[in-house]
PAZAPA-4460 file (N, C-alpha, C; in steps of 0.05 Angstrom, whole numbers, plus 32768, in hexadecimal, padded with zeros to 4 digits):
% residues 271
    n_x    n_y    n_z   ca_x   ca_y   ca_z    c_x    c_y    c_z   seq   type   mol
   7957   818B   8029   7974   818D   802A   7981   8177   801A     1      X     A
   7995   817E   8009   79A3   8169   7FFA   79B3   8157   800C     2      X     A
   79BA   8140   8002   79C9   812C   8012   79E6   8137   8015     3      X     A
   79EE   813B   802E   7A09   8146   8033   7A1B   8131   8040     4      X     A
   7A14   8118   803C   7A24   8102   8048   7A42   8104   8040     5      X     A
   7A47   8109   8027   7A63   810B   801E   7A70   8124   8029     6      X     A
   7A62   813A   802B   7A6D   8153   8036   7A76   814F   8053     7      X     A
   7A67   813E   8061   7A6D   813A   807E   7A82   8123   8082     8      X     A
   7A8A   8116   806C   7A9C   80FF   806E   7AB9   8109   8070     9      X     A
   7AC7   8106   8087   7AE2   810F   808A   7AF6   8101   8078    10      X     A
   7AEE   80EA   806C   7AFF   80DC   805A   7AF5   80DE   803D    11      X     A
   7AE5   80F3   8038   7AD9   80F5   801D   7AEB   80FD   8007    12      X     A
   7B03   8107   800D   7B17   810D   7FF9   7B0E   8123   7FE5    13      X     A
   7B19   8120   7FCD   7B13   8134   7FB8   7AF5   8137   7FB1    14      X     A
   7AE6   8121   7FAF   7ACA   8124   7FAA   7ABB   8134   7FBF    15      X     A
   7AC4   8131   7FD8   7AB8   8141   7FED   7ABD   815F   7FE9    16      X     A
   7AD6   8166   7FE2   7ADC   8183   7FDD   7ACC   818E   7FC6    17      X     A
   7AC9   817E   7FB1   7AB8   8187   7F9A   7A9C   818C   7FA2    18      X     A
   7A91   817A   7FB3   7A75   817D   7FBC   7A73   8196   7FCE    19      X     A
   7A87   819B   7FDF   7A86   81B2   7FF1   7A85   81CC   7FE0    20      X     A
   7A96   81CD   7FCC   7A97   81E5   7FBC   7A7D   81E9   7FAC    21      X     A
   7A71   81D3   7FA3   7A58   81D4   7F94   7A42   81DF   7FA7    22      X     A
   7A43   81D6   7FC1   7A2F   81DF   7FD4   7A33   81FD   7FDB    23      X     A
   7A4C   8205   7FDD   7A52   8221   7FE3   7A49   8234   7FCC    24      X     A
   7A49   822A   7FB4   7A42   823A   7F9D   7A24   8237   7F95    25      X     A
   7A15   8227   7FA4   79F9   8223   7F9E   79EA   823E   7FA0    26      X     A
   79DD   8246   7F8B   79D1   8261   7F8B   79BA   8264   7F9F    27      X     A
   79AF   824F   7FA9   7999   8251   7FBD   79A3   824D   7FD9    28      X     A
   79B3   8239   7FDE   79BB   8233   7FFA   79D8   8237   8000    29      X     A
   79E7   8241   7FEC   7A04   8244   7FF0   7A0C   825D   7FFF    30      X     A
   7A26   8262   8000   7A31   8279   800E   7A31   8291   7FFC    31      X     A
   7A25   82A8   8005   7A24   82C0   7FF4   7A3F   82C8   7FE9    32      X     A
   7A54   82C7   7FFA   7A6E   82CF   7FF0   7A78   82BD   7FD9    33      X     A
   7A77   82A3   7FDD   7A80   8290   7FC9   7A70   8293   7FAF    34      X     A
   7A56   8298   7FB2   7A45   829B   7F9A   7A4D   82B3   7F8A    35      X     A
   7A55   82C9   7F97   7A5C   82E2   7F89   7A76   82E1   7F7A    36      X     A
   7A87   82CE   7F80   7AA2   82CE   7F75   7AA2   82C6   7F57    37      X     A
   7AB7   82CF   7F49   7ABB   82C7   7F2D   7AD9   82C1   7F29    38      X     A
   7AE0   82BB   7F11   7AFC   82B4   7F0C   7B0F   82CA   7F15    39      X     A
   7B08   82E3   7F0D   7B1A   82F9   7F13   7B1D   82FE   7F31    40      X     A
   7B07   82FC   7F40   7B08   8302   7F5C   7B17   82ED   7F6C    41      X     A
   7B18   82D4   7F61   7B25   82BE   7F6F   7B43   82BC   7F67    42      X     A
   7B4A   82C6   7F50   7B66   82C4   7F46   7B7B   82CD   7F5A    43      X     A
   7B77   82E4   7F67   7B8C   82ED   7F7A   7B90   82D9   7F91    44      X     A
   7B7A   82CD   7F9A   7B7D   82B8   7FAF   7B8C   82A0   7FA5    45      X     A
   7B88   8299   7F8C   7B96   8282   7F80   7BB4   8287   7F80    46      X     A
   7BBC   829F   7F78   7BD8   82A6   7F78   7BE3   82A6   7F94    47      X     A
   7BD4   82B2   7FA6   7BDE   82B3   7FC2   7BE2   8297   7FCE    48      X     A
   7BCF   8285   7FC8   7BD1   826A   7FD3   7BEA   825B   7FC7    49      X     A
   7BEF   8260   7FAE   7C07   8254   7FA1   7C20   825D   7FB0    50      X     A
   7C22   8277   7FB6   7C39   8281   7FC5   7C3B   8275   7FE1    51      X     A
   7C24   8271   7FED   7C25   8265   8008   7C2E   8248   8007    52      X     A
   7C28   823A   7FF2   7C33   821F   7FEE   7C52   8221   7FEC    53      X     A
   7C5B   8233   7FDB   7C78   8237   7FD8   7C86   823E   7FF2    54      X     A
   7C78   824F   8002   7C84   8258   801C   7C86   8240   802F    55      X     A
   7C72   822F   8030   7C73   8218   8042   7C8A   8205   803A    56      X     A
   7C8D   8202   8020   7CA3   81F1   8016   7CBE   81FD   801D    57      X     A
   7CC1   8217   8019   7CDA   8224   801F   7CE2   8222   803C    58      X     A
   7CCE   8222   804E   7CD3   8220   806B   7CD3   8204   8074    59      X     A
   7CCE   81F1   8062   7CCE   81D4   806A   7CB9   81CD   807D    60      X     A
   7CA2   81DB   807D   7C8C   81D6   808F   7C79   81C3   8081    61      X     A
   7C7E   81A9   8083   7C6E   8196   8074   7C52   8193   807E    62      X     A
   7C4E   8197   8098   7C32   8196   80A3   7C22   81AD   8097    63      X     A
   7C2E   81C5   8095   7C21   81DC   8089   7C1C   81D7   806B    64      X     A
   7C2F   81CA   805F   7C2D   81C6   8042   7C14   81B7   803A    65      X     A
   7C0C   81A3   804A   7BF3   8194   8045   7BDC   81A7   8044    66      X     A
   7BDA   81B9   8058   7BC4   81CC   8059   7BC5   81E0   8042    67      X     A
   7BDD   81EA   803C   7BE0   81FD   8026   7BD9   81F1   800B    68      X     A
   7BE1   81D8   8007   7BD9   81CB   7FEE   7BBB   81C8   7FEC    69      X     A
   7BAE   81C3   8003   7B91   81C2   8004   7B85   81DC   7FFC    70      X     A
   7B90   81F2   8007   7B86   820D   8000   7B89   8212   7FE2    71      X     A
   7B9F   8209   7FD6   7BA3   820D   7FBA   7B90   81FC   7FA9    72      X     A
   7B8C   81E3   7FB2   7B79   81D1   7FA5   7B5D   81DD   7FA5    73      X     A
   7B56   81EA   7FBC   7B3B   81F6   7FBD   7B38   820B   7FA7    74      X     A
   7B4D   821A   7FA2   7B4C   822E   7F8D   7B46   8221   7F71    75      X     A
   7B52   820B   7F6C   7B4D   81FD   7F53   7B30   81F4   7F51    76      X     A
   7B26   81E8   7F67   7B0A   81DF   7F68   7AF7   81F7   7F66    77      X     A
   7AFE   820D   7F72   7AED   8225   7F71   7AEB   822F   7F54    78      X     A
   7B02   8232   7F46   7B01   823A   7F2A   7AF1   8227   7F19    79      X     A
   7AF5   820D   7F1E   7AE7   81F9   7F0E   7AC9   81FA   7F13    80      X     A
   7AC0   8200   7F2C   7AA4   8202   7F32   7A98   821B   7F25    81      X     A
   7AA6   8231   7F25   7A9D   8249   7F17   7A99   8242   7EF9    82      X     A
   7AAC   8234   7EED   7AAA   822C   7ED1   7A92   821A   7ECD    83      X     A
   7A8E   8207   7EDF   7A77   81F5   7EDC   7A5C   8204   7EDE    84      X     A
   7A5B   8218   7EF0   7A43   8228   7EF3   7A3D   8237   7ED9    85      X     A
   7A52   823E   7ECA   7A4E   824D   7EB2   7A4C   823B   7E99    86      X     A
   7A4D   8221   7E9E   7A4A   820F   7E87   7A63   820D   7E76    87      X     A
   7A7A   8214   7E81   7A93   8214   7E72   7AA1   81F9   7E73    88      X     A
   7AA6   81EF   7E8A   7AB3   81D5   7E8F   7AB0   81CF   7EAC    89      X     A
   7AB8   81B7   7EB5   7AB8   81B0   7ED1   7AD2   81A5   7EDA    90      X     A
   7AD4   819E   7EF4   7AEE   8195   7EFF   7AF9   817C   7EF1    91      X     A
   7AE7   816B   7EE8   7AF0   8153   7EDA   7AFC   815A   7EBF    92      X     A
   7AF2   816E   7EB2   7AFE   8178   7E99   7B1A   8183   7E9E    93      X     A
   7B1D   8191   7EB5   7B37   819B   7EBD   7B4B   8185   7EC1    94      X     A
   7B43   8170   7ECF   7B54   8159   7ED4   7B5B   814B   7EBB    95      X     A
   7B48   8147   7EA9   7B4D   813A   7E90   7B5F   814A   7E7E    96      X     A
   7B5D   8164   7E7F   7B6D   8175   7E6E   7B8B   8173   7E76    97      X     A
   7B90   8174   7E90   7BAC   8173   7E99   7BB7   8156   7E95    98      X     A
   7BA5   8142   7E98   7BAE   8126   7E94   7BB6   8122   7E76    99      X     A
   7BA5   812C   7E64   7BAC   812A   7E48   7BC6   8138   7E41   100      X     A
   7BCA   8150   7E4E   7BE2   815F   7E49   7BFB   8150   7E53   101      X     A
   7BF9   8145   7E6A   7C10   8137   7E75   7C17   811E   7E66   102      X     A
   7C03   810F   7E5C   7C08   80F8   7E4B   7C15   8100   7E31   103      X     A
   7C0B   8115   7E25   7C15   811F   7E0B   7C32   8129   7E0E   104      X     A
   7C38   8135   7E25   7C53   8141   7E28   7C68   812D   7E33   105      X     A
   7C60   8115   7E38   7C72   8100   7E41   7C71   80E7   7E2F   106      X     A
   7C77   80EB   7E16   7C77   80D3   7E04   7C8C   80BE   7E0B   107      X     A
   7CA0   80C7   7E1A   7CB5   80B4   7E23   7CAB   80A3   7E3A   108      X     A
   7C95   80AA   7E46   7C89   809A   7E5C   7C70   808C   7E53   109      X     A
   7C5E   809B   7E45   7C44   8090   7E3D   7C42   8089   7E1F   110      X     A
   7C58   808D   7E10   7C58   8087   7DF4   7C6F   8076   7DEC   111      X     A
   7C77   8078   7DD3   7C8C   8066   7DC8   7CA8   8073   7DC8   112      X     A
   7CAA   808C   7DD1   7CC5   8099   7DD2   7CD7   808B   7DE6   113      X     A
   7CF0   808C   7DE1   7D04   8080   7DF3   7D07   8091   7E0C   114      X     A
   7D0A   8083   7E23   7D10   8091   7E3C   7D2E   8096   7E3F   115      X     A
   7D3E   808C   7E2C   7D5B   808E   7E2E   7D63   80A9   7E24   116      X     A
   7D5E   80BE   7E34   7D66   80D9   7E2C   7D6C   80E9   7E46   117      X     A
   7D7B   80FE   7E43   7D82   810E   7E5A   7D6A   8120   7E62   118      X     A
   7D6C   812B   7E7A   7D58   813E   7E83   7D57   8156   7E71   119      X     A
   7D6F   815E   7E68   7D71   8175   7E56   7D62   8170   7E3C   120      X     A
   7D65   8158   7E31   7D58   8151   7E18   7D39   814F   7E1D   121      X     A
   7D31   8145   7E34   7D15   8143   7E3A   7D09   815F   7E3C   122      X     A
   7D19   8172   7E47   7D0F   818E   7E49   7D0C   819A   7E2D   123      X     A
   7D1F   8194   7E1B   7D1C   819E   7DFF   7D03   8192   7DF2   124      X     A
   7CFF   8178   7DF6   7CE8   816B   7DEB   7CCE   8177   7DF6   125      X     A
   7CCE   817C   7E10   7CB6   8188   7E1D   7CB0   81A3   7E10   126      X     A
   7CC5   81B3   7E0C   7CC0   81CE   7E00   7CB7   81CB   7DE3   127      X     A
   7CC1   81B8   7DD5   7CB8   81B4   7DB9   7C9A   81AC   7DB8   128      X     A
   7C92   819B   7DCB   7C76   8193   7DCC   7C64   81AB   7DD3   129      X     A
   7C6E   81BB   7DE6   7C5F   81D3   7DEE   7C5D   81E6   7DD7   130      X     A
   7C72   81E9   7DC6   7C71   81FA   7DAF   7C5B   81F1   7D9B   131      X     A
   7C59   81D7   7D97   7C44   81CD   7D86   7C29   81D3   7D91   132      X     A
   7C26   81D1   7DAB   7C0C   81D7   7DB8   7C05   81F5   7DB5   133      X     A
   7C19   8206   7DB8   7C14   8223   7DB4   7C0D   8229   7D98   134      X     A
   7C1A   821C   7D85   7C13   8220   7D69   7BF7   8218   7D63   135      X     A
   7BEE   8202   7D6F   7BD2   81F9   7D6B   7BBE   820D   7D76   136      X     A
   7BC7   821E   7D89   7BB6   8233   7D94   7BBB   824E   7D87   137      X     A
   7BC8   824D   7D70   7BCF   8266   7D61   7BE2   8278   7D71   138      X     A
   7BF1   826D   7D83   7C05   827C   7D91   7C20   8277   7D83   139      X     A
   7C24   8286   7D6E   7C3C   8281   7D5D   7C54   8293   7D64   140      X     A
   7C4F   82A8   7D73   7C66   82BA   7D7B   7C77   82AC   7D8F   141      X     A
   7C90   82B3   7D8F   7CA3   82A7   7DA2   7C9B   82AB   7DBF   142      X     A
   7C8F   82C3   7DC5   7C88   82C9   7DE1   7C6B   82C4   7DE7   143      X     A
   7C5C   82B9   7DD4   7C40   82B4   7DD9   7C3C   829F   7DEE   144      X     A
   7C28   82A2   7DFF   7C21   828E   7E13   7C2F   8291   7E2D   145      X     A
   7C41   82A5   7E30   7C4D   82AA   7E4A   7C39   82BB   7E5A   146      X     A
   7C2E   82AF   7E6F   7C17   82BB   7E7D   7C1C   82D7   7E88   147      X     A
   7C09   82E8   7E83   7C0C   8304   7E8D   7C0A   8305   7EAB   148      X     A
   7BFC   82F2   7EB8   7BF8   82F4   7ED5   7C0F   82E9   7EE6   149      X     A
   7C24   82DF   7ED9   7C3B   82D5   7EE9   7C48   82EC   7EF8   150      X     A
   7C55   82E6   7F0F   7C65   82FA   7F1D   7C79   8305   7F09   151      X     A
   7C7E   831F   7F0B   7C8D   832D   7EF6   7CA9   8322   7EF2   152      X     A
   7CB8   831B   7F07   7CD2   8310   7F04   7CD2   82F5   7EF6   153      X     A
   7CBE   82E4   7EFE   7CBC   82CA   7EF2   7CB4   82CC   7ED5   154      X     A
   7CA3   82DF   7ECE   7C9B   82E3   7EB2   7CB3   82ED   7EA2   155      X     A
   7CC3   82FE   7EAE   7CDB   8308   7EA0   7CED   82F1   7E98   156      X     A
   7CF2   82DF   7EAA   7D03   82C8   7EA4   7CF7   82B7   7E8F   157      X     A
   7CDD   82B2   7E8F   7CD0   82A2   7E7B   7CD1   82AF   7E60   158      X     A
   7CCD   82C9   7E5E   7CD0   82D7   7E45   7CEC   82D5   7E3A   159      X     A
   7D00   82D8   7E4C   7D1C   82D7   7E43   7D23   82BB   7E3A   160      X     A
   7D19   82A6   7E47   7D1E   828B   7E3E   7D13   8286   7E22   161      X     A
   7CFB   8290   7E1E   7CEF   828D   7E03   7D00   829B   7DEE   162      X     A
   7D08   82B3   7DF4   7D19   82C2   7DE1   7D33   82B5   7DDC   163      X     A
   7D3F   82A9   7DF1   7D59   829C   7DEF   7D57   8283   7DDD   164      X     A
   7D40   8276   7DDC   7D3D   825E   7DCC   7D3F   8264   7DAE   165      X     A
   7D3B   827E   7DA6   7D3D   8285   7D8A   7D57   8296   7D86   166      X     A
   7D69   8295   7D99   7D83   82A2   7D96   7D85   82BF   7DA0   167      X     A
   7D6F   82CA   7DAC   7D70   82E5   7DB5   7D79   82E5   7DD2   168      X     A
   7D93   82E5   7DD7   7D9D   82E2   7DF2   7DBB   82EA   7DF2   169      X     A
   7DC4   82F4   7E09   7DE1   82F9   7E0C   7DEF   82DE   7E10   170      X     A
   7E06   82DB   7E03   7E14   82C1   7E05   7E21   82BB   7E1F   171      X     A
   7E27   82CF   7E30   7E35   82CA   7E49   7E2C   82DE   7E5F   172      X     A
   7E32   82D6   7E77   7E29   82E6   7E8E   7E36   8302   7E8E   173      X     A
   7E4F   8304   7E85   7E5D   831D   7E85   7E4E   8333   7E76   174      X     A
   7E42   832C   7E60   7E32   8340   7E51   7E19   8348   7E5F   175      X     A
   7E0E   8336   7E6F   7DF6   833D   7E7F   7DFE   8350   7E95   176      X     A
   7E15   834B   7EA2   7E1F   835D   7EB6   7E25   8379   7EAB   177      X     A
   7E30   837A   7E93   7E35   8394   7E86   7E1A   83A2   7E81   178      X     A
   7E06   8394   7E79   7DEC   83A0   7E74   7DE0   83AA   7E8F   179      X     A
   7DE5   839C   7EA5   7DDB   83A5   7EBF   7DE8   83C0   7EC6   180      X     A
   7E02   83C2   7EC2   7E10   83DB   7EC7   7E05   83F2   7EB6   181      X     A
   7DFF   83EB   7E9D   7DF3   8400   7E8B   7DD7   8409   7E96   182      X     A
   7DC7   83F5   7E9E   7DAC   83FC   7EA8   7DAD   840C   7EC2   183      X     A
   7DC1   8405   7ED3   7DC4   8415   7EEC   7DCA   8432   7EE5   184      X     A
   7DDC   8436   7ED2   7DE3   8451   7ECA   7DCA   8460   7EBF   185      X     A
   7DBA   8452   7EAF   7DA2   845F   7EA4   7D8E   8465   7EBA   186      X     A
   7D8C   8454   7ECE   7D7A   8459   7EE4   7D84   8472   7EF4   187      X     A
   7D9E   8474   7EF8   7DA9   848B   7F07   7DA3   84A5   7EF8   188      X     A
   7DA6   84A4   7EDD   7DA1   84BC   7ECD   7D83   84C3   7ECE   189      X     A
   7D72   84AF   7ECD   7D55   84B4   7ECE   7D4D   84C0   7EE8   190      X     A
   7D59   84B5   7EFE   7D52   84BE   7F19   7D5A   84DB   7F1D   191      X     A
   7D6E   84E5   7F0E   7D78   8500   7F12   7D64   8515   7F07   192      X     A
   7D57   850F   7EF0   7D47   8525   7EE5   7D2F   851C   7ED4   193      X     A
   7D28   8503   7ED4   7D12   84FA   7EC4   7CF9   84F6   7ED5   194      X     A
   7CE1   84F6   7EC9   7CC8   84F2   7ED9   7CC6   84D6   7EE3   195      X     A
   7CB4   84D2   7EF6   7CB2   84B8   7F05   7CAD   84A1   7EF2   196      X     A
   7C9D   84A4   7EDD   7C97   848E   7ECC   7CAF   8484   7EBD   197      X     A
   7CC2   8497   7EB6   7CDA   848F   7EA9   7CED   8481   7EBC   198      X     A
   7CEE   848A   7ED5   7CFE   847D   7EE9   7CF5   8460   7EED   199      X     A
   7CDA   845D   7EEE   7CCF   8442   7EF1   7CD6   8430   7EDA   200      X     A
   7CD5   843C   7EC2   7CDD   842D   7EAA   7CF9   8423   7EAB   201      X     A
   7D0B   8435   7EB3   7D28   842D   7EB5   7D2C   8418   7ECB   202      X     A
   7D1D   841B   7EE1   7D1F   8408   7EF7   7D15   83ED   7EED   203      X     A
   7D00   83EC   7EDE   7CF6   83D3   7ED2   7D0A   83C6   7EC0   204      X     A
   7D18   83D7   7EB0   7D2D   83CC   7E9E   7D43   83BE   7EAE   205      X     A
   7D4A   83CB   7EC5   7D5F   83BF   7ED6   7D56   83A5   7EE2   206      X     A
   7D3D   83A4   7EEC   7D33   838B   7EF7   7D32   8375   7EE2   207      X     A
   7D2B   837C   7EC9   7D29   8369   7EB4   7D44   835C   7EAE   208      X     A
   7D59   836D   7EAD   7D74   8362   7EA8   7D7D   8352   7EC0   209      X     A
   7D76   835A   7ED9   7D7D   834A   7EF0   7D71   832E   7EEE   210      X     A
   7D58   832D   7EE5   7D4B   8313   7EE1   7D5A   8303   7ECC   211      X     A
   7D65   8310   7EB8   7D74   8302   7EA3   7D8E   82F7   7EAF   212      X     A
   7D9B   8307   7EC1   7DB3   82FE   7ECE   7DAD   82E4   7EDF   213      X     A
   7D97   82E4   7EED   7D8F   82CD   7EFC   7D8C   82B5   7EEA   214      X     A
   7D80   82B8   7ED3   7D7C   82A2   7EC0   7D97   8298   7EB7   215      X     A
   7DAA   82AA   7EB0   7DC4   82A1   7EA7   7DD4   8293   7EBD   216      X     A
   7DCD   8299   7ED6   7DDB   828C   7EEC   7DCB   8274   7EF7   217      X     A
   7DB6   826C   7EE8   7DA5   8256   7EF1   7D99   825A   7F0C   218      X     A
   7D91   8273   7F12   7D84   827A   7F2B   7D67   8282   7F25   219      X     A
   7D56   827E   7F39   7D3B   8288   7F38   7D39   82A3   7F46   220      X     A
   7D34   82B8   7F38   7D33   82D3   7F45   7D1E   82D5   7F5A   221      X     A
   7D07   82C7   7F56   7CF2   82C8   7F6B   7CFD   82BB   7F85   222      X     A
   7D0A   82A4   7F82   7D14   8296   7F99   7D2A   82A6   7FA7   223      X     A
   7D3B   82B3   7F96   7D51   82C3   7FA1   7D46   82DA   7FB1   224      X     A
   7D31   82E7   7FA6   7D25   82FE   7FB4   7D16   82F5   7FCE   225      X     A
   7D09   82DE   7FCC   7CFC   82D3   7FE4   7D11   82CE   7FFA   226      X     A
   7D28   82C3   7FF2   7D3E   82BF   8005   7D48   82D9   8011   227      X     A
   7D4A   82ED   8000   7D53   8307   800B   7D3F   8313   801E   228      X     A
   7D25   8310   8017   7D10   831A   8029   7D11   830B   8044   229      X     A
   7D15   82F1   8043   7D17   82E1   805C   7D2F   82EA   806C   230      X     A
   7D45   82EF   805F   7D5E   82F7   806D   7D59   8312   807A   231      X     A
   7D4D   8325   806B   7D48   833F   8077   7D35   833D   808F   232      X     A
   7D20   832D   808C   7D0D   832A   80A2   7D1B   831E   80BB   233      X     A
   7D2C   830A   80B6   7D3A   82FD   80CC   7D4D   8311   80DA   234      X     A
   7D5C   8320   80CB   7D70   8332   80D6   7D63   834A   80E4   235      X     A
   7D4E   8354   80D8   7D41   836B   80E4   7D33   8362   80FE   236      X     A
   7D29   8349   80FE   7D1E   833E   8117   7D33   833D   812D   237      X     A
   7D4B   8336   8125   7D61   8335   8139   7D67   8351   8143   238      X     A
   7D66   8365   8132   7D6A   8381   813B   7D55   8388   8150   239      X     A
   7D3C   8381   814B   7D27   8387   815E   7D2B   8379   8178   240      X     A
   7D35   8360   8177   7D3A   8350   818F   7D51   835D   819F   241      X     A
   7D66   8366   8192   7D7D   8372   81A0   7D75   838D   81AC   242      X     A
   7D64   839C   819E   7D5A   83B5   81A9   7D48   83B0   81C1   243      X     A
   7D38   839B   81BF   7D26   8394   81D5   7D36   838E   81EF   244      X     A
   7D4D   8382   81EB   7D5E   837C   8203   7D67   8395   8211   245      X     A
   7D67   83AC   8202   7D6E   83C6   820E   7D55   83D5   8216   246      X     A
   7D3E   83C8   8213   7D25   83D6   821A   7D1C   83EA   8205   247      X     A
   7D25   83E6   81EC   7D1F   83FA   81D7   7D10   83ED   81C0   248      X     A
   7D04   83FD   81B0   7CF7   83F5   8197   7D06   8402   817F   249      X     A
   7D02   83F9   8167   7D0F   8406   8150   7D08   8424   814E   250      X     A
   7CF0   842B   8156   7CE9   8448   8155   7CF9   8458   8168   251      X     A
   7D04   844B   817D   7D14   8459   8191   7D32   8458   818B   252      X     A
   7D38   844B   8174   7D54   8449   816C   7D5A   845C   8155   253      X     A
   7D71   8459   8148   7D77   8469   8130   7D85   8457   811C   254      X     A
   7D89   8462   8104   7D95   8452   80EF   7DB1   8448   80F6   255      X     A
   7DC1   8459   8102   7DDD   8450   8109   7DDC   8438   811C   256      X     A
   7DCC   843A   8131   7DCB   8424   8144   7DC0   840A   8137   257      X     A
   7DAA   840D   8127   7D9F   83F6   811B   7DB1   83EA   8106   258      X     A
   7DC1   83FB   80F9   7DD4   83F0   80E5   7DEA   83E0   80F3   259      X     A
   7DF3   83E9   810A   7E06   83DA   811A   7DFB   83BF   8123   260      X     A
   7DE2   83C0   812B   7DD5   83A6   8134   7DD1   8394   811C   261      X     A
   7DCC   83A0   8104   7DC9   8390   80EC   7DE3   8381   80E6   262      X     A
   7DFA   838F   80E9   7E14   8382   80E5   7E18   836C   80F9   263      X     A
   7E0F   8370   8111   7E11   835B   8126   7E01   8343   811F   264      X     A
   7DE8   8348   8115   7DD7   8332   810D   7DE4   8322   80F6   265      X     A
   7DF0   8330   80E3   7DFE   8322   80CD   7E15   8311   80D7   266      X     A
   7E24   831C   80EA   7E3B   830D   80F5   7E31   82F4   8104   267      X     A
   7E1B   82F7   8113   7E11   82E0   8122   7E08   82CA   810E   268      X     A
   7DFB   82D2   80F8   7DF2   82BE   80E5   7E0A   82AF   80D8   269      X     A
   7E1F   82BD   80D2   7E36   82B1   80C6   7E44   829C   80D9   270      X     A
   7E41   82A2   80F3   7E4C   828F   8106   7E3C   8276   8109   271      X     A
***
């Protein structure tokens, strides 16, 4: 048996986690499930854990946040161990890569550039440095490097920001609102007599312009939709509670009654 002193050390920190993952992936003594995983099979868990971090932050649950950050860190270590098993790189290469990137992207902190600049100017400098990095990777197109795996609304905003930097953008919110009205009309027309794939295409166009409106209003569409989801969950829960006071469930109610209770829930929140 290998020495597992570090694995058993409750104060072992990051080295302990690295050793645990190495043991789990050991082809002889490790866990069959962990051994079978690859980058693609783990990626959905990585995305899920990132969202759970965001959820804990949004709810202000700082005790949960510690655990969720640990779950997300495990995903990084897992990917790095898969890479090490394949002879690609290891977790230390990952840490060095991001360290190099952060030093290079902050010349006003780690270099000779002046720190006497606005946050807006620092953002422009950051984007200029990233553009040089993309060019070095032969990513010369304006939209190159925007990850395909991002949530669709977030990717839409990133694509629009890139296009806006080269002047492809509406100059004011009013024109975006006009475009939304146009897209709503096209969706209504499609819904009337076009096949499902065309309806989906028009619906996507509408969502894309809605994401653009959020960008023009300095809003995060993902955060806005999460807020709407939370509001709906909260108010529908109140409907269920009010029905329960009458000894009823939603299945035993109807739309008219539940709509009235929804309005009551809204009023209670406003108070």
